[in-house]
C-alpha positions as CSV (number, residue, x, y, z in Angstrom):
1,X,-6.3,-20.9,29.4
2,X,-3.5,-20.3,27.3
3,X,-2.8,-16.4,26.4
4,X,-2.4,-15.6,22.8
5,X,0.6,-13.6,22.1
6,X,-0.3,-10.5,19.8
7,X,1.5,-7.4,18.6
8,X,-0.4,-4.1,18.4
9,X,-0.2,-1.5,15.6
10,X,0.0,1.4,17.8
11,X,-1.4,3.6,14.8
12,X,-4.5,1.8,13.7
13,X,-5.2,-0.3,16.9
14,X,-5.1,-3.8,14.6
15,X,-3.4,-6.8,16.4
16,X,-1.4,-9.4,14.6
17,X,-0.7,-12.8,16.1
18,X,2.8,-14.3,16.6
19,X,2.9,-16.4,13.5
20,X,2.3,-13.1,11.2
21,X,5.7,-12.0,11.1
22,X,7.4,-15.4,12.2
23,X,7.8,-13.6,15.5
24,X,9.5,-10.4,14.9
25,X,8.3,-7.1,15.8
26,X,7.2,-4.6,13.4
27,X,10.2,-2.5,14.1
28,X,12.6,-5.5,13.6
29,X,11.6,-5.5,9.7
30,X,13.5,-3.3,7.2
31,X,15.1,-1.4,10.3
32,X,18.6,-1.7,8.5
33,X,16.9,0.6,5.6
34,X,17.3,3.3,8.0
35,X,21.3,3.1,8.1
36,X,21.7,2.4,4.5
37,X,22.9,4.8,1.7
38,X,21.6,4.3,-2.0
39,X,24.0,5.5,-4.7
40,X,22.9,6.0,-8.3
41,X,26.0,4.1,-10.0
42,X,25.6,6.0,-13.4
43,X,26.1,9.5,-11.7
44,X,27.2,8.9,-8.1
45,X,24.0,10.7,-6.7
46,X,22.2,9.7,-3.8
47,X,18.9,7.7,-4.4
48,X,16.2,8.1,-1.9
49,X,12.4,7.7,-1.7
50,X,10.4,10.1,0.5
51,X,7.6,8.7,2.8
52,X,4.6,10.6,4.0
53,X,1.8,9.3,6.1
54,X,-1.5,10.9,4.7
55,X,-4.7,10.8,6.5
56,X,-7.9,10.7,4.5
57,X,-10.8,12.4,6.1
58,X,-14.4,11.7,5.4
59,X,-15.2,15.1,3.8
60,X,-12.5,15.0,1.2
61,X,-13.3,11.1,0.5
62,X,-17.0,12.0,-0.1
63,X,-16.0,15.0,-2.3
64,X,-13.5,12.5,-4.4
65,X,-16.6,10.0,-4.6
66,X,-18.9,12.7,-6.0
67,X,-16.3,13.8,-8.7
68,X,-15.7,10.5,-10.0
69,X,-19.0,9.0,-9.5
70,X,-17.9,6.4,-7.1
71,X,-19.3,4.2,-4.5
72,X,-16.7,3.9,-2.1
73,X,-18.2,0.9,0.1
74,X,-18.2,-1.0,-3.2
75,X,-14.9,-0.4,-4.2
76,X,-13.2,-3.5,-2.8
77,X,-16.4,-5.4,-3.6
78,X,-18.6,-7.6,-1.3
79,X,-17.2,-9.2,1.8
80,X,-17.0,-12.5,-0.2
81,X,-15.1,-10.9,-3.1
82,X,-11.7,-12.8,-3.8
83,X,-8.6,-11.0,-5.1
84,X,-9.9,-11.4,-8.8
85,X,-12.9,-9.3,-8.0
86,X,-11.2,-6.9,-5.9
87,X,-8.8,-6.3,-8.8
88,X,-11.5,-5.9,-11.4
89,X,-13.3,-3.3,-9.0
90,X,-10.1,-1.1,-8.2
91,X,-8.9,-1.0,-11.9
92,X,-12.4,0.0,-12.9
93,X,-12.2,2.6,-10.4
94,X,-8.7,3.9,-11.7
95,X,-10.3,3.8,-15.3
96,X,-13.1,6.3,-13.9
97,X,-10.4,8.5,-12.7
98,X,-8.4,8.2,-15.7
99,X,-11.4,9.2,-18.2
100,X,-12.3,12.2,-15.6
101,X,-8.7,13.7,-15.2
102,X,-6.5,12.1,-18.1
103,X,-4.5,10.4,-15.8
104,X,-4.5,8.4,-12.3
105,X,-1.7,7.9,-9.7
106,X,0.0,4.3,-9.1
107,X,-1.3,2.8,-6.0
108,X,-0.4,-0.5,-4.4
109,X,-3.4,-2.2,-2.3
110,X,-2.0,-4.8,0.0
111,X,-4.6,-7.5,1.1
112,X,-4.9,-9.9,3.7
113,X,-7.7,-12.3,3.6
114,X,-9.2,-10.2,0.9
115,X,-9.5,-7.0,2.8
116,X,-7.1,-4.0,2.5
117,X,-4.8,-3.6,5.0
118,X,-2.3,-0.7,3.8
119,X,-2.6,1.6,0.6
120,X,0.6,3.1,-0.6
121,X,0.6,5.8,-3.1
122,X,3.6,5.7,-5.4
123,X,5.4,8.8,-7.2
124,X,9.0,7.5,-8.4
125,X,10.6,10.3,-10.1
126,X,13.4,8.0,-11.5
127,X,13.7,4.5,-12.2
128,X,15.8,3.5,-9.4
129,X,13.4,4.7,-6.9
130,X,11.1,2.0,-8.0
131,X,13.3,-0.5,-6.4
132,X,13.6,1.1,-3.4
133,X,9.6,1.4,-3.2
134,X,9.3,-2.3,-3.8
135,X,11.7,-3.2,-1.1
136,X,9.9,-1.0,1.3
137,X,6.3,-2.7,0.2
138,X,8.1,-6.2,0.5
139,X,8.8,-5.1,4.2
140,X,5.1,-3.9,4.4
141,X,3.8,-7.1,3.4
142,X,5.5,-9.0,6.2
143,X,4.6,-6.2,8.8
144,X,0.9,-6.3,8.0
145,X,0.7,-10.0,7.4
146,X,-0.6,-9.3,3.8
147,X,-1.2,-12.2,1.4
148,X,-1.9,-10.4,-1.9
149,X,-0.7,-7.0,-3.4
150,X,-2.6,-5.1,-6.2
151,X,-0.8,-2.3,-8.1
152,X,-2.7,0.2,-10.3
153,X,0.1,1.5,-12.5
154,X,0.7,4.8,-13.7
155,X,3.9,4.1,-15.7
156,X,6.2,7.1,-15.8
157,X,7.5,5.6,-19.5
């Protein structure tokens, strides 16, 4: 019997096989960004993006579901849903939130085999931050083995 090499995400317990990231450990993806400085060429100011990890508890999720009249278990659709169905469901959810509040936040949903593996909320305050966020998203796609990304957009315009 041959043992299968896997990497385990210590935060979530999720396991990734060796081929998910071409043999690289998660810490090896995007690590150079920590030693990089980004400068706005127009005015010489630093451009950076703050990252916060947010845990969603069941009580606040239930409260939000009631506020917006949503069924969280159906938000991504049935187990057989394809990316198009999932996108339609997520955009419908964003529409409900917009109609209730007059706005919605920008969210990226990273999917693998039509199931969410990472959800990222975006709050860019300036145009240059969008590029830094997308670079981070590209790293996350590799880290989590995502095969699709759905972005519900709230543009700063």
